[in-house]
N, C-alpha and C positions, 0 to 999 in steps of 0.2 A: 752070495747074492742070489736070492731066488727071484726070478722075474719071468715075465712072458713078453711076447711081441707087442702087447698092448701097453706095457709099462712105459712111462715116460716121465720127464721132469720139465718144468716150465721156467724159463728165464725171462725176466721183465726188466727192460732198460729204459730209463727216462733221460734223454739227452737234452740239449739246449732247445731243439726245435721240434722234437717228436717223442712219442712213447711207442716202444716196440715190445712185442712179445714173441717168444720162440718156443716151440715144443720140440724137445730133443729125446732121442732114444737114450737108454742108459749107457750106451757106448759113445755118446756125443754126436750122433748124426741128426741133422736138422730134419724134422718131419713136417713142420708147418710154421708159418710166421705171419705177422701182420704189423703194420705201422699206422699210427694216427698222429696228425699234427697237434701241437700244443701252441698256445699263444704266448706272446711276450709284449710288454708295454714299455715304452721309453719316454716317460713324462718330462725328463730333463736330461741335459748332458750328463753322462756317467751314471745315470739311473736306469736299471733294467729290472723289471718286475714280472712276476707270473702269478698264477692262481692255482692253489692246491685243488680246488673243486674242478677246474678245467683239466688239470693233469689227471686226477683220479678218473674222470669220465673217459679221457682218452685211453688210460691204462685198461679200464674195464672193457671198452670196445675192442681194443687190440687183443686182449686175452681171448675174448669170445671168438673173434675172427680167426686167430691162430689155431685154436682148438678145432674150429670147424674145418680148416684146411688140412689139419692133421688127421681128422676122422673123429667123430663125436664119441666113439666107443673106447677112447683111450683111457687108461688108468693112470692118474697123475699121482706119482709117488712123493713129489715135493715141489716147492716153489721158491725161487730166489729172486731178489730184487737188487737192482743197482740204480743209481741216479747221479745227476750232477750234485756237486757239494754246495747247494743253494740253501738259504736260511728260510725256514717255514715258521710262521708265528700264529699260534692258536690261543683262544681264550679258555676259560675253565670248562666250557662245554665242548671243547675241541672244535669250535667254529672259527673261521678265519678272522684275523685281526689285520687291519690295513697297515702296510708299510709304505704306502704312497704319500708323498709330501702334501697332496691335496685330499687325502682321505678316501680314495676310491676303495670301497669295502671289499671287493673280491680279490684285490691285488695284495696278497699276504705273503708273497715270497720275494726275497731279495736274491736275484740270480747270482750265481758264482761270478759272472763277469762284470757285475755292477761295481763301479769304482767310487761310490759316494764316500767311503770311509777312509780316504787317503790321509786326512788330518789325524784321525784316530789311530791309524797304523803308525804314522810318524811319531805320535806321542808315546805309543807303546815301545817303539824301537829306540826312543831317546834314552830309556833307562836300561840299566845292566841287569836284565832278568836271566836267571839260569835257564828258564824255559826256552828262551830264544836259541840256545845251543841246539835244540832239537827241531828247529825249523830253518836250518841253514844260516843262523845268525840274525835273521830279520824276519819278522812276521809279515805276511802278505795282506794287503787290503782285501784280497779275495777270501781270506779266512774269516771265521765267525766271530772271534773276539772283537776285532775292530768294528764289525757290523753291529754287534750287540751294543758296543759303546756308542755308536752313532744313534741307535734307537733310543738309548737312555738319554742322550743329550738333545736330540732333535724331535723325538716323538714320545714325550714323557707319558701321555695317556695310554698309548699302545704298550709302552714298557710296564706301566702299572697294571694294566688289565691282562697282560700275557700270562698264561699258565704253563704253556709249553713253547720251548724253542727247539725245533728239530732240524737236523740236517735232512735234506729231502729224502735220501734213501731210508733213513730211520722213520720219517713220517709215513712212507709207503708201507713199511711193515707194521707200524702202529695202526694205520687205516685198515690193513688186511687182517690183523689179529686182535687189536685192542690192547696189545702189550706195548708199553712205553719204554721198554728196554732199548738202549742204544748200542751201536756197533763200535767195537774197538777201531775199526777202519776209519769211520768218520770222526769219532771223538779224538782219537790220537792225531790224525792227520790235519784236521781243520779246527779243532777246539782246544788244543794244547793239553788234553788229558794225558797223564803219564801212564802209558801202557805197561812199562816194565815195573812200575811201582803200584799200579792199580789205584790211582788216586788223582783227584783234582789238586792242583797246586794253589791252596787257599791264599797263601801270601801273595802270589802273583796276581790272582784275580782281584784281591782287595787293592793291591798297589795300582792297578790300571784303572780303577774307578768303578769296578763292577762288584763291590762288596755286598750288594743286595743278594747276589746269587749265593755267596757264601753264608750269609745270615739265614737263608732259607734251606741250608743243607744241600744246595745244588739241585733241588727238586725240579726246577724248570729246565735244566740242561741235562739231567740224567743221573740217577743214583744206582742204576743197574747197567753195567757196561759189559757186553758179552763178546766172545770171539765170533768171527764171521762163520755163518753156517750153523750156528746153534739154533735148535728148534725153539720157536717162540710161543708162549702161552698154550692155548689148546688148538693151535693151528688156525686155518682159515676160518674166520668168523662167519656166522650165518648171513650177515648183511653183505660181506665181501663175496661170499660164495654165490649169493644171488646175483650180484653185479657181474661176476665172472662167468656165470653159468656152470659152476662146478659144485662139488659136494663140500659141505662144511667139514672142518677137521683135517684137511690136507696139511701136512707139515710145511711151515714157512720158516726159512732160515734167516738169521741175522744178516743184514744187508752189507753191501759194499758201495763205495763211490764208483762211478761209471768207469773211470780210467783204471781203477784197481781191479774191477771185474775183467776188463780187457787184459790186464796183466795176468790174472788167474787163468784166463782162457788160452794164453800162449806160452808163458815163461816156463811152465813145467812140462811142456810137450815132449814126446819122444822125438829124437832127432838122430839120424844115422843109425836107426835101429835100437837106440838105447834111451832109457830115462836118465835125466841129469842127476848126478850126485851133488853134494854140497859144493864141491870144487867147481863143477861145471856151471852151476847156477851163478857163481861169481863172475863168469865170463859173459853172461847174457844180460841184455837190456831189452825190456819190453817197451816198444814204442807204440803208443796209442794215439793215432792222429785223427783229428776231426776239426771242429771249430778252432780248438786249441790243440796242442800236443803235450802228452805226458810221457815221461821217460822213467821207467820203474826198474830198480835193481835191488837184489836182496843178498844179504850175507848173514852168517851165523852170529857174527860179533858186530857191535855197533861201529859204524864208520861215519865220522863227521866230515862233511864235504861243504866247504864254504859256498854259500849261495844256492845250495841244493837242499830242499826240504828233507827233514829227518835228521838222524835215524829214528824211525818209528818202529816200536816193537809190536810184532804180530799184527800189523795193519793190513797186510796182503797175504802173505804165507805164514800161517801160525808157527811161532817159534823162531822166525827169522826177523832180522831188522831190515826195514825198507828205507831206501833213499829214493826220493821223487824229484826229478827235474821237470822242467816244463817250459813251454813257450805260450804266452798268453793269446797269441793270434797266429794261426798257421793257415788252416782252411779258410778262415774268415779273411785273412790278409790276402790270400791269392784271389779270392772272390772279389775283394775290394779293388785290387789292382786291375783286374780284368773289367769289372763292371763300371769303373769310373773312367776307363780309357775312351778316347774319342772314337776309336774303331769298334767299340763294343756293339752298337746297334747292327752294323753290317755283319759282324761275326755271329751274333745271335740269329740273324735272319738266315745266314748260311747253315747254321746248325739245324734250324727248323726245317729248311728245305731238304737237308740230307738225312734227317732223322737221327742226328748225332747230338752229343753234348758240345758245348763251347770248348771244353777241354780237348775233345777229339779233333775239332777243327784246328785249334792252336797247335796240337801235336803234329797234325798233318802239315801245317805251314812250316814248322820247325824242321820236319823231315825234308821238305823241299829245299829249305835254305841250306841244310847241311849236305845235301847231295850225296847221301850214303855214308858220310863221315860221322864222327861223334857230334852230338848236339852241344856239349859243354862249351867248346871254344866260341860259339856264337855270341857269348856275352863277355868276350875279352875286354871290351871297353865300356861295359855297362854293369854297375855294381849297386847292390841294394843292402841296406841295414834293415833288418826285419822287425825292429822294435816299435812298430806303429802304435801298439797298445801297451808299451812298457816292456821290461825284461823281467820275466819270472825267475829264470835261472840262466847262468850262474851269477849274473850281476845283481839280481834281486833289487831292481830299481824300477818301480812302476811309472816314474816320471820320464823315462827315456822315450824317444820318439824315433820314427823311421827316417831313412835318408835314401836318396837315389842319386847316383853320380853317373853322368854319361848320356843324358838325354839329348836328342837331336831336334831340329826344328821341323819335325814331321810327326804324323800320328796315323800311320798306315796299319793295316792288319799285321804286317810283318814286324813293325815296331812293337805292337802289342804282344806278339808272340815272343819276341826277345825279352821284353820286360817281364812277362809271365815266367819265362825260364830263369831269368836272373832272380826273381822272387823265390821260386822253388829252391834255387841254389842257396839263397840267403837263409831260408828255413833249414836247409841241410847243414849249413855251416854253424847255425845255432845248435843243432844236435851234436855236431862235432865238438863244439866248445863245451857242452855239458859232459860228453863222454870223456874228453881230455881231463876235465876237472875232477870227475869221479875217479879216473884211473890214477891221477896224481895223489889221490887220497887213499888208495889201496885196492880199488877194483882192477880187474884184468879184462875189461869188456872188449870183445872182438867180434861179437855176433849180435845182431839186432833181430828180435822176434817182433814183427810189425803187424798191426791190424788197424782197422779204421778206414775212413773214407779215402784218405790219401793213397792207401795201398791198392786202390782200384786204378790208379793212374800210373802207367809204366814210366813216364818221365819222372814223376815224384820218386819212385823206387830207384831208378837208375842213378839219379843225381844224389840220392842219399847214400847209396852204396859207394859211389866213386868219391864223394866229398868226405865221407867219414873213414873210408878204408875198411869198413866192416862188411862182412857178408850179411845179407838180409834174408831171413827165413820167414816165409808166409805160412799162416796156419792152413791146415787142410779144410777146416771149417771157417769160411770167410767172416761169419758173424761171431767173432770170438768174444766180443763183449757180452752178447746174449748168452753164449756158451758159458762164460765165467759165472753169470748169475745162475744159470741152470746147474752148474757144479755146486753152488751153495745150496740149491734146492735138493740136490742128490745127497749131500751130506746131512742136511736137516732131516730128510726122509729115511736115513739109515741105509741108503743104497751103498754108500762107501763110508768107512769109519772116520776118515778125516780128509781135509782139503788136499793135502799132498798126494794121497793115493787116488783121490777123485780126479785131480788134474792129469795124472799119469794114465788113467783109464779112459778119460773122455776127450783129451786134446792131443792132436797129432800135427806134425809139421807137414808142409806142402812144398811148393816151389822155393828155390834158393836163387838169389841174385848175388853173384860174386863181383867184387869191385874190379874195375879195369885198371890194372897197374900202369898202363901206358898213359893214363890221365892223371896220375898221382901228382906229378910236378905242376901241372896246370892248376889243379885244385889247391895245392899248397900255396901257390901265388895268390889265387883268388881269396883264399882264407886269410892270408896276411892283409889283404885289402879290407876284407870284412872286419877284422879286428881293428884296423887303423881308422875305419869310419867311426867306430865308437870313440876312439881317442880324440878324433877331430871334433865330434859333438861335444865332448867334455871341454875341449879347448874353447869352443864357441861360447859355452856357458860362462866360462871364466871371463872371457872378453866382454860379454854383455853385462856381467855383474861387477865389472871393474869400476 
């Protein structure tokens, strides 16, 4: 690898609420970054939409600002993209086509968290398709085939005029290069493409009512599917280069979904002075926490885990099979619990006066209530089931809803703090349930490599370590999702020969949180309550449907 101090790579991440760009050295050190907000619209219950034009403008602005903070004389060796697994719809001129029920023209993206396609997902799951074995047994309404079916059934004019259906990360590389190739990451994980057989399952697509796609030779959903980090087209196009303030021709790598970029940024990191071999990777779980949480694990051989997506071939680490668990609402749930509590206005005012976040104020209240002891027992009589937005894994049931047991006839800041803690614990027990299910199917997970917004909260980290019994390893570079995208840029630019070696060279582990063995019995009891809350909810359904 020939390089100078000016050489760098750029990672670009589009999340649910913002676009971010990071400039990294070839060894993985952040040299500059910027973030810009993006908009979302909620025209009806369960509908969440975005605009590809709005997102591209935010991406362009973020890249310019990140490069400026890094120093305008940098030499960019490669660019990588990641984004949420949202559905982008374009016409034959690559212009936006509305997905809005009322026809708003700029709103051409169905967000990953949009739940309009519940009936379509149920219809797909009602049949015995072999494809479903590779999504944990049930397709999620967050995936693209149910959303495409919804468009065909409810927006026939948009369906007829659409020339391109992109996963958002693939749209970004298309916009950057003009190359309409798709990524194995997105197509395998969210579109039911068979990565190990390199084909679309035509029989499945016809059977679910999307035969139009097969008749067209799959042109609208992708005929060239490439491994992540593959250089695309002629690199950065002139138009994109002008928008970014960079030179045309910079290599751009095939994209990844945002959670998978986070997995790339942490799961192959050096730990205890060594790079992981295949056996060590089998003991690692990448936890990427944000609005939702994703749980990524890889093995050399396919592992079928009930209720956990996958196994997906080469979807995150080329040559490995990926299993992906997830929770549909984690950061969003914690925010909801805090923001809807009667004590929230007073807590927000305290936070403003102190120059703190509401989380810091709540953490301070918990410390006071615990008086130097562990926080966990503060919720001995307060229990939460975290499925407010359904259960992605391992129950794979989008119709489940949350529960709270143990509320008192008061709504003080202390009550809010306890409920906030109980909610974090519920999220942690959901992670434990996913890990247990994976380990029952052949994994040996005992270490969580964590990144994302939740990892900035010490209470979130402590409760996850104690509730799961796993040690938690934080990355040396906190912006591991951006780093994952930058790794794809490094591979595309030829800085490293493949993703595995780029991960080892650019990602390193940082702090470690060990589980507290003294709290194991307490969390075992709380976890049994957590599991029983679900059983109780199912019993209520039976009674109401009697």
